[in-house]
ROROGU-644695 format. One record per residue: z, y, x of N, C-alpha, C in turn; residue in one letter. Coordinates in nm, 3 decimals. Layout:
<rs>
R       n_z       n_y       n_x      ca_z      ca_y      ca_x       c_z       c_y       c_x   residu
R         Z         Y         X         Z         Y         X         Z         Y         X        A
...
</rs>
This chain:
<rs>
R       n_z       n_y       n_x      ca_z      ca_y      ca_x       c_z       c_y       c_x   residu
R    -0.024    -0.116     0.046    -0.030     0.014    -0.001    -0.001     0.155     0.090        X
R     0.107     0.116     0.150     0.090     0.239     0.296    -0.024     0.280     0.415        X
R    -0.106     0.139     0.412    -0.219     0.195     0.468    -0.348     0.205     0.362        X
R    -0.349     0.173     0.302    -0.401     0.224     0.153    -0.406     0.353     0.138        X
R    -0.284     0.420     0.074    -0.273     0.574     0.089    -0.281     0.639     0.206        X
R    -0.250     0.611     0.336    -0.302     0.680     0.459    -0.451     0.683     0.470        X
R    -0.561     0.589     0.458    -0.690     0.574     0.444    -0.753     0.692     0.338        X
R    -0.669     0.656     0.191    -0.722     0.760     0.124    -0.712     0.913     0.161        X
R    -0.574     0.956     0.210    -0.488     1.100     0.289    -0.615     1.128     0.391        X
R    -0.650     1.028     0.471    -0.738     1.047     0.597    -0.904     1.138     0.528        X
R    -0.913     1.060     0.444    -1.079     1.103     0.332    -1.027     1.241     0.330        X
R    -0.940     1.224     0.241    -0.917     1.357     0.145    -0.893     1.506     0.252        X
R    -0.845     1.464     0.386    -0.840     1.595     0.443    -0.891     1.606     0.567        X
R    -0.972     1.494     0.586    -1.072     1.507     0.738    -1.230     1.563     0.648        X
R    -1.279     1.635     0.766    -1.451     1.677     0.763    -1.555     1.505     0.823        X
R    -1.474     1.437     0.888    -1.515     1.326     0.973    -1.440     1.221     0.960        X
R    -1.477     1.097     0.928    -1.424     1.005     1.011    -1.427     0.937     1.135        X
R    -1.376     0.911     1.215    -1.470     0.845     1.314    -1.420     0.693     1.325        X
R    -1.516     0.612     1.354    -1.519     0.463     1.374    -1.578     0.413     1.476        X
R    -1.513     0.281     1.544    -1.574     0.238     1.689    -1.685     0.161     1.690        X
R    -1.702     0.108     1.535    -1.818     0.032     1.516    -1.906     0.006     1.412        X
R    -2.032     0.048     1.368    -2.096    -0.017     1.257    -2.053    -0.089     1.175        X
R    -1.945    -0.252     1.217    -1.916    -0.339     1.174    -1.794    -0.256     1.057        X
R    -1.712    -0.182     1.119    -1.565    -0.111     1.062    -1.672    -0.009     0.969        X
R    -1.772     0.007     0.964    -1.801     0.147     0.896    -1.846     0.043     0.781        X
R    -1.930    -0.050     0.788    -1.958    -0.150     0.661    -1.818    -0.157     0.578        X
R    -1.729    -0.205     0.647    -1.614    -0.243     0.549    -1.549    -0.091     0.506        X
R    -1.536     0.051     0.562    -1.536     0.137     0.499    -1.606     0.154     0.385        X
R    -1.754     0.113     0.383    -1.832     0.165     0.249    -1.729     0.070     0.180        X
R    -1.691    -0.050     0.199    -1.621    -0.161     0.034    -1.515    -0.039    -0.026        X
R    -1.433     0.001     0.090    -1.323     0.068     0.019    -1.317     0.187    -0.059        X
R    -1.408     0.294    -0.009    -1.436     0.389    -0.003    -1.566     0.467    -0.002        X
R    -1.622     0.523    -0.109    -1.777     0.605    -0.060    -1.749     0.707     0.007        X
R    -1.676     0.785    -0.029    -1.641     0.923     0.028    -1.615     0.880     0.125        X
R    -1.515     0.811     0.171    -1.482     0.773     0.333    -1.611     0.760     0.451        X
R    -1.716     0.668     0.388    -1.855     0.594     0.417    -1.956     0.734     0.472        X
R    -1.970     0.795     0.374    -2.064     0.937     0.382    -1.995     1.033     0.467        X
R    -1.878     1.044     0.508    -1.789     1.124     0.608    -1.755     1.023     0.759        X
R    -1.807     0.937     0.735    -1.773     0.876     0.844    -1.902     0.861     0.984        X
R    -1.838     0.854     1.101    -1.943     0.862     1.228    -1.886     0.737     1.337        X
R    -1.981     0.661     1.415    -1.931     0.574     1.500    -1.950     0.632     1.600        X
R    -1.835     0.638     1.675    -1.786     0.728     1.791    -1.770     0.613     1.889        X
R    -1.838     0.499     1.942    -1.758     0.404     2.047    -1.713     0.471     2.143        X
R    -1.587     0.405     2.214    -1.533     0.450     2.333    -1.603     0.412     2.464        X
R    -1.551     0.449     2.535    -1.630     0.447     2.670    -1.558     0.376     2.784        X
R    -1.585     0.314     2.841    -1.482     0.253     2.961    -1.553     0.253     3.083        X
R    -1.474     0.305     3.180    -1.494     0.333     3.339    -1.509     0.176     3.413        X
R    -1.668     0.192     3.454    -1.684     0.064     3.559    -1.537     0.084     3.672        X
R    -1.470    -0.034     3.700    -1.356    -0.033     3.800    -1.410    -0.030     3.927        X
R    -1.350     0.016     4.011    -1.385     0.003     4.188    -1.342    -0.150     4.242        X
R    -1.441    -0.224     4.296    -1.424    -0.388     4.287    -1.337    -0.371     4.423        X
R    -1.326    -0.290     4.532    -1.258    -0.244     4.643    -1.108    -0.228     4.616        X
R    -1.048    -0.136     4.499    -0.945    -0.115     4.478    -0.874    -0.263     4.395        X
R    -0.918    -0.338     4.334    -0.807    -0.420     4.293    -0.787    -0.561     4.355        X
R    -0.726    -0.630     4.290    -0.651    -0.727     4.369    -0.749    -0.874     4.373        X
R    -0.716    -0.926     4.522    -0.773    -1.041     4.512    -0.663    -1.148     4.468        X
R    -0.752    -1.265     4.436    -0.650    -1.400     4.388    -0.554    -1.444     4.439        X
R    -0.555    -1.463     4.595    -0.448    -1.474     4.623    -0.320    -1.415     4.606        X
R    -0.330    -1.248     4.612    -0.235    -1.203     4.584    -0.195    -1.226     4.422        X
R    -0.260    -1.241     4.315    -0.221    -1.292     4.201    -0.146    -1.384     4.161        X
R    -0.188    -1.490     4.293    -0.089    -1.601     4.262     0.035    -1.619     4.284        X
R     0.083    -1.571     4.395     0.149    -1.506     4.448     0.288    -1.422     4.363        X
R     0.210    -1.321     4.330     0.281    -1.245     4.218     0.376    -1.325     4.097        X
R     0.240    -1.417     4.062     0.321    -1.441     3.925     0.307    -1.590     3.929        X
R     0.312    -1.640     4.013     0.343    -1.797     4.085     0.277    -1.908     3.999        X
R     0.144    -1.881     4.013     0.047    -2.006     3.965    -0.071    -2.042     4.047        X
R    -0.103    -2.151     4.073    -0.161    -2.257     4.168    -0.318    -2.228     4.130        X
R    -0.322    -2.309     3.980    -0.487    -2.319     3.971    -0.554    -2.175     3.931        X
R    -0.675    -2.212     3.917    -0.783    -2.107     3.868    -0.752    -2.146     3.673        X
R    -0.797    -2.023     3.646    -0.718    -1.977     3.472    -0.879    -1.911     3.392        X
R    -0.853    -1.929     3.284    -0.897    -1.855     3.202    -0.781    -1.714     3.137        X
R    -0.862    -1.581     3.114    -0.769    -1.470     3.097    -0.805    -1.437     2.936        X
R    -0.684    -1.427     2.899    -0.657    -1.385     2.739    -0.603    -1.227     2.714        X
R    -0.640    -1.154     2.705    -0.615    -1.022     2.716    -0.561    -0.943     2.584        X
R    -0.518    -0.976     2.482    -0.445    -0.951     2.341    -0.309    -0.914     2.316        X
R    -0.291    -0.846     2.224    -0.177    -0.813     2.191    -0.096    -0.928     2.103        X
R    -0.036    -0.970     2.054     0.020    -1.063     2.018     0.034    -1.027     1.899        X
R    -0.095    -0.984     1.784    -0.058    -0.958     1.692    -0.163    -1.095     1.611        X
R    -0.091    -1.114     1.517    -0.108    -1.243     1.408    -0.283    -1.273     1.412        X
R    -0.352    -1.179     1.393    -0.501    -1.193     1.359    -0.548    -1.210     1.476        X
R    -0.456    -1.197     1.581    -0.557    -1.203     1.733    -0.548    -1.357     1.755        X
R    -0.518    -1.465     1.678    -0.579    -1.604     1.679    -0.507    -1.636     1.821        X
R    -0.407    -1.617     1.876    -0.371    -1.710     2.020    -0.315    -1.854     1.951        X
R    -0.306    -1.898     1.853    -0.248    -2.035     1.820    -0.378    -2.116     1.846        X
R    -0.494    -2.073     1.837    -0.613    -2.135     1.842    -0.602    -2.218     1.997        X
R    -0.572    -2.103     2.087    -0.582    -2.193     2.229    -0.474    -2.268     2.248        X
R    -0.330    -2.238     2.175    -0.230    -2.274     2.226    -0.268    -2.419     2.137        X
R    -0.298    -2.450     2.023    -0.363    -2.573     1.970    -0.462    -2.660     2.064        X
R    -0.552    -2.561     2.098    -0.652    -2.671     2.243    -0.576    -2.706     2.330        X
R    -0.489    -2.638     2.387    -0.407    -2.683     2.512    -0.316    -2.792     2.512        X
R    -0.290    -2.771     2.358    -0.156    -2.902     2.332    -0.226    -3.032     2.318        X
R    -0.385    -3.038     2.256    -0.487    -3.125     2.270    -0.526    -3.155     2.417        X
R    -0.566    -3.101     2.479    -0.607    -3.108     2.626    -0.467    -3.150     2.700        X
R    -0.362    -3.134     2.672    -0.245    -3.197     2.744    -0.188    -3.331     2.724        X
R    -0.244    -3.362     2.601    -0.218    -3.498     2.551    -0.348    -3.634     2.620        X
R    -0.432    -3.521     2.660    -0.563    -3.622     2.708    -0.523    -3.623     2.863        X
R    -0.431    -3.547     2.887    -0.417    -3.549     3.076    -0.526    -3.467     3.129        X
R    -0.555    -3.346     3.059    -0.647    -3.256     3.094    -0.602    -3.102     3.119        X
R    -0.562    -3.060     3.290    -0.475    -2.960     3.239    -0.543    -2.811     3.291        X
R    -0.543    -2.721     3.164    -0.628    -2.573     3.184    -0.495    -2.512     3.154        X
R    -0.532    -2.391     3.277    -0.427    -2.283     3.282    -0.485    -2.162     3.125        X
R    -0.445    -2.092     3.089    -0.472    -1.950     3.031    -0.308    -1.866     3.076        X
R    -0.397    -1.758     3.118    -0.295    -1.630     3.154    -0.338    -1.536     3.030        X
R    -0.244    -1.481     2.949    -0.222    -1.398     2.880    -0.134    -1.280     2.901        X
R    -0.190    -1.169     2.831    -0.156    -1.042     2.858    -0.115    -0.953     2.723        X
R    -0.039    -0.854     2.670    -0.070    -0.796     2.551     0.086    -0.749     2.544        X
R     0.132    -0.701     2.412     0.261    -0.678     2.402     0.286    -0.789     2.271        X
R     0.424    -0.844     2.242     0.441    -0.956     2.198     0.498    -0.928     2.025        X
R     0.496    -0.800     2.056     0.589    -0.777     1.906     0.480    -0.732     1.822        X
R     0.463    -0.810     1.691     0.396    -0.749     1.595     0.502    -0.694     1.501        X
R     0.442    -0.562     1.416     0.561    -0.504     1.333     0.525    -0.576     1.227        X
R     0.426    -0.630     1.153     0.372    -0.687     1.037     0.433    -0.799     1.025        X
R     0.461    -0.892     1.135     0.509    -1.040     1.157     0.582    -1.044     1.248        X
R     0.765    -0.980     1.228     0.825    -1.006     1.322     0.871    -1.113     1.431        X
R     0.829    -1.222     1.258     0.883    -1.376     1.372     0.788    -1.401     1.432        X
R     0.660    -1.332     1.438     0.575    -1.432     1.504     0.574    -1.465     1.679        X
R     0.572    -1.351     1.700     0.703    -1.367     1.887     0.744    -1.465     1.911        X
R     0.829    -1.515     1.800     0.918    -1.640     1.807     0.834    -1.783     1.774        X
R     0.735    -1.769     1.643     0.653    -1.874     1.653     0.599    -1.898     1.795        X
R     0.503    -1.833     1.892     0.461    -1.842     1.977     0.551    -1.936     2.082        X
R     0.679    -1.834     2.079     0.712    -1.908     2.206     0.756    -2.035     2.164        X
R     0.834    -2.081     2.062     0.860    -2.196     2.042     0.728    -2.295     2.038        X
R     0.613    -2.260     2.012     0.533    -2.355     1.992     0.469    -2.405     2.151        X
R     0.498    -2.297     2.236     0.475    -2.314     2.400     0.602    -2.419     2.418        X
R     0.735    -2.399     2.408     0.819    -2.487     2.441     0.848    -2.578     2.362        X
R     0.806    -2.651     2.267     0.808    -2.751     2.174     0.681    -2.848     2.246        X
R     0.575    -2.787     2.296     0.446    -2.873     2.349     0.445    -2.842     2.469        X
R     0.562    -2.821     2.540     0.568    -2.829     2.695     0.456    -2.767     2.738        X
R     0.385    -2.647     2.708     0.260    -2.584     2.765     0.303    -2.453     2.864        X
R     0.475    -2.442     2.901     0.418    -2.336     3.001     0.377    -2.330     3.130        X
R     0.318    -2.439     3.147     0.238    -2.444     3.293     0.073    -2.442     3.245        X
R     0.054    -2.442     3.146    -0.067    -2.447     3.085    -0.065    -2.263     3.033        X
R     0.017    -2.241     3.008     0.017    -2.102     2.928     0.057    -1.983     2.937        X
R     0.071    -1.868     3.020     0.187    -1.781     3.061     0.141    -1.659     3.032        X
R     0.255    -1.634     2.991     0.280    -1.476     2.899     0.292    -1.356     2.986        X
R     0.241    -1.279     3.046     0.239    -1.183     3.118     0.328    -1.039     3.055        X
R     0.301    -1.029     2.930     0.351    -0.898     2.854     0.243    -0.775     2.891        X
R     0.288    -0.692     2.892     0.198    -0.597     2.968     0.216    -0.517     3.077        X
R     0.120    -0.548     3.117     0.093    -0.519     3.274     0.037    -0.372     3.313        X
R     0.013    -0.339     3.438    -0.053    -0.193     3.477    -0.193    -0.211     3.510        X
R    -0.308    -0.118     3.462    -0.426    -0.154     3.429    -0.497    -0.188     3.558        X
R    -0.449    -0.204     3.664    -0.502    -0.223     3.801    -0.501    -0.381     3.815        X
R    -0.369    -0.458     3.776    -0.355    -0.571     3.761    -0.398    -0.652     3.629        X
R    -0.417    -0.556     3.495    -0.528    -0.634     3.398    -0.657    -0.655     3.431        X
R    -0.715    -0.549     3.522    -0.848    -0.606     3.543    -0.864    -0.713     3.676        X
R    -0.761    -0.685     3.767    -0.765    -0.799     3.893    -0.773    -0.910     3.839        X
R    -0.676    -0.953     3.685    -0.675    -1.078     3.624    -0.781    -1.103     3.569        X
R    -0.877    -1.013     3.510    -0.955    -1.004     3.458    -1.134    -1.068     3.580        X
R    -1.117    -0.990     3.700    -1.215    -1.058     3.778    -1.207    -1.147     3.820        X
R    -1.108    -1.205     3.857    -1.070    -1.328     3.928    -1.068    -1.476     3.837        X
R    -1.064    -1.428     3.674    -1.106    -1.538     3.620    -1.200    -1.630     3.585        X
R    -1.182    -1.744     3.536    -1.278    -1.827     3.509    -1.371    -1.768     3.410        X
R    -1.323    -1.731     3.297    -1.385    -1.666     3.194    -1.285    -1.581     3.093        X
R    -1.314    -1.495     3.057    -1.210    -1.394     2.941    -1.216    -1.453     2.791        X
R    -1.107    -1.492     2.722    -1.144    -1.547     2.606    -1.101    -1.448     2.508        X
R    -1.150    -1.458     2.361    -1.099    -1.355     2.289    -1.155    -1.395     2.183        X
R    -1.035    -1.459     2.124    -1.020    -1.592     1.971    -0.991    -1.504     1.867        X
R    -0.986    -1.360     1.834    -0.963    -1.329     1.750    -1.044    -1.297     1.645        X
R    -0.947    -1.283     1.516    -0.981    -1.321     1.368    -1.073    -1.146     1.334        X
R    -1.004    -1.067     1.384    -1.033    -0.900     1.323    -1.042    -0.791     1.454        X
R    -1.156    -0.739     1.471    -1.113    -0.643     1.568    -1.193    -0.512     1.488        X
R    -1.138    -0.398     1.525    -1.221    -0.248     1.530    -1.344    -0.261     1.664        X
R    -1.336    -0.221     1.752    -1.412    -0.247     1.849    -1.357    -0.308     1.992        X
R    -1.345    -0.415     2.016    -1.254    -0.475     2.143    -1.288    -0.420     2.253        X
R    -1.172    -0.396     2.294    -1.165    -0.329     2.442    -1.171    -0.381     2.546        X
R    -1.127    -0.506     2.513    -1.102    -0.674     2.616    -1.276    -0.688     2.672        X
R    -1.329    -0.712     2.560    -1.508    -0.730     2.577    -1.542    -0.634     2.657        X
R    -1.526    -0.485     2.598    -1.574    -0.397     2.682    -1.530    -0.382     2.809        X
R    -1.394    -0.408     2.857    -1.357    -0.407     2.983    -1.427    -0.532     3.063        X
R    -1.443    -0.647     2.987    -1.532    -0.746     3.074    -1.640    -0.732     3.095        X
R    -1.750    -0.672     2.978    -1.864    -0.657     2.972    -1.924    -0.536     3.131        X
R    -1.794    -0.442     3.186    -1.819    -0.376     3.288    -1.802    -0.432     3.428        X
R    -1.765    -0.571     3.411    -1.769    -0.647     3.516    -1.924    -0.754     3.489        X
R    -1.923    -0.776     3.357    -2.074    -0.865     3.377    -1.987    -1.036     3.348        X
R    -1.835    -1.040     3.334    -1.790    -1.148     3.312    -1.837    -1.260     3.223        X
R    -1.849    -1.365     3.215    -1.847    -1.422     3.139    -1.738    -1.458     3.036        X
R    -1.760    -1.411     2.880    -1.649    -1.408     2.787    -1.648    -1.501     2.661        X
R    -1.578    -1.593     2.624    -1.587    -1.670     2.522    -1.504    -1.607     2.418        X
R    -1.589    -1.593     2.263    -1.560    -1.494     2.160    -1.603    -1.542     2.038        X
R    -1.496    -1.504     1.951    -1.495    -1.532     1.780    -1.641    -1.522     1.741        X
R    -1.661    -1.554     1.630    -1.812    -1.539     1.600    -1.797    -1.407     1.492        X
R    -1.704    -1.342     1.515    -1.682    -1.213     1.371    -1.791    -1.107     1.441        X
R    -1.839    -1.036     1.318    -1.914    -0.922     1.309    -1.914    -0.820     1.461        X
R    -1.779    -0.788     1.470    -1.805    -0.683     1.580    -1.826    -0.700     1.702        X
R    -1.778    -0.826     1.701    -1.793    -0.920     1.873    -1.953    -0.943     1.921        X
R    -2.036    -0.968     1.746    -2.145    -0.986     1.755    -2.225    -0.852     1.798        X
R    -2.163    -0.774     1.761    -2.223    -0.617     1.754    -2.218    -0.565     1.886        X
R    -2.095    -0.609     1.990    -2.093    -0.568     2.099    -2.164    -0.635     2.229        X
R    -2.203    -0.750     2.168    -2.342    -0.826     2.262    -2.335    -0.820     2.397        X
R    -2.179    -0.885     2.459    -2.197    -0.915     2.601    -2.322    -0.985     2.656        X
R    -2.324    -0.974     2.791    -2.471    -1.049     2.816    -2.464    -1.188     2.823        X
R    -2.352    -1.222     2.931    -2.239    -1.379     2.966    -2.171    -1.396     2.836        X
R    -2.232    -1.450     2.724    -2.125    -1.467     2.627    -2.137    -1.595     2.559        X
R    -2.045    -1.677     2.526    -2.057    -1.786     2.434    -1.967    -1.754     2.277        X
R    -2.031    -1.788     2.170    -1.967    -1.730     2.075    -1.893    -1.901     2.043        X
R    -1.795    -1.875     1.958    -1.735    -2.026     1.873    -1.656    -1.907     1.690        X
R    -1.669    -2.041     1.638    -1.595    -2.025     1.491    -1.413    -1.984     1.508        X
R    -1.361    -1.880     1.455    -1.227    -1.838     1.526    -1.137    -1.976     1.459        X
R    -1.193    -2.036     1.379    -1.140    -2.159     1.282    -1.141    -2.272     1.335        X
R    -1.236    -2.295     1.429    -1.273    -2.455     1.524    -1.245    -2.436     1.652        X
R    -1.201    -2.511     1.656    -1.120    -2.592     1.814    -1.192    -2.688     1.860        X
R    -1.317    -2.704     1.813    -1.396    -2.815     1.887    -1.492    -2.779     1.983        X
R    -1.554    -2.680     1.919    -1.658    -2.600     2.049    -1.579    -2.547     2.133        X
R    -1.506    -2.493     2.144    -1.432    -2.419     2.211    -1.339    -2.499     2.323        X
R    -1.319    -2.607     2.253    -1.209    -2.683     2.345    -1.337    -2.749     2.458        X
R    -1.487    -2.809     2.403    -1.538    -2.856     2.508    -1.609    -2.787     2.637        X
R    -1.649    -2.629     2.575    -1.632    -2.564     2.640    -1.553    -2.486     2.754        X
R    -1.431    -2.476     2.765    -1.296    -2.486     2.830    -1.306    -2.543     2.928        X
R    -1.341    -2.700     2.911    -1.359    -2.817     2.995    -1.460    -2.801     3.111        X
R    -1.555    -2.768     3.012    -1.697    -2.757     3.103    -1.718    -2.616     3.183        X
R    -1.661    -2.529     3.105    -1.639    -2.372     3.244    -1.559    -2.383     3.369        X
R    -1.412    -2.460     3.341    -1.327    -2.481     3.448    -1.396    -2.595     3.493        X
R    -1.487    -2.696     3.494    -1.535    -2.769     3.601    -1.648    -2.698     3.687        X
R    -1.711    -2.617     3.627    -1.828    -2.538     3.692    -1.775    -2.427     3.784        X
R    -1.664    -2.382     3.734    -1.600    -2.244     3.817    -1.611    -2.244     3.965        X
R    -1.686    -2.123     4.030    -1.673    -2.105     4.180    -1.641    -1.957     4.168        X
R    -1.549    -1.913     4.219    -1.527    -1.772     4.218    -1.576    -1.702     4.339        X
R    -1.637    -1.752     4.455    -1.711    -1.704     4.525    -1.853    -1.658     4.489        X
R    -1.893    -1.770     4.379    -2.068    -1.711     4.309    -2.033    -1.630     4.214        X
R    -1.888    -1.663     4.146    -1.883    -1.550     4.044    -1.824    -1.372     4.082        X
R    -1.799    -1.400     4.182    -1.768    -1.228     4.258    -1.957    -1.200     4.273        X
R    -1.942    -1.262     4.324    -2.128    -1.241     4.394    -2.234    -1.190     4.254        X
R    -2.200    -1.226     4.120    -2.215    -1.202     4.039    -2.217    -1.082     3.956        X
R    -2.080    -1.076     3.979    -2.000    -0.936     3.959    -2.011    -0.798     4.013        X
R    -2.040    -0.795     4.157    -2.099    -0.707     4.227    -2.227    -0.667     4.202        X
R    -2.280    -0.772     4.151    -2.410    -0.722     4.132    -2.411    -0.614     4.019        X
R    -2.345    -0.670     3.914    -2.330    -0.544     3.807    -2.259    -0.457     3.834        X
R    -2.186    -0.401     3.912    -2.105    -0.300     3.943    -2.181    -0.181     4.027        X
</rs>
């Protein structure tokens, strides 16, 4: 109710409504025709990082005490970000004696679902996934981009986005990205991307295994340097 009131007040009191994607603009059209007429899509810019200023993999491994190559999931812990899909896959892989590591960053609190944090932490504990899923919380931007740079690939399993910052950050590197096939992710069109149904574990699970087997950091860095 409060969100709807805020949307209506914004529409009535503003000359323009700034949106980050055409997908969001289409959603606004369904909600309010006046708001749609006032709306303008203004995509946020992302600065290409300086490779030489970022941390090496050896530094990250020492700082955060992990040994293996990893996938990177940089999303806030809001329920629609769909972290549980990745945890369910890791649970299955654990039973199959297949060890894959996912490192995650982002704020743990979701004000709309205050118990979601406990649900995630309890799931990790119950299924013995502490060695497969590391939560770092909010990290400095330099660490964030260093983790992204050195990862096997970036994952965003979200069920809803306005304009995904993590996708745009990964695009600045030319990183491989595993993305839920929601409209805004399709709109963002990263070059090195694999799309999956955010409710389907099977295809993504297979892709995680394949990516982890073929990953070569030296080759990946070489590709990234060509994109920077």
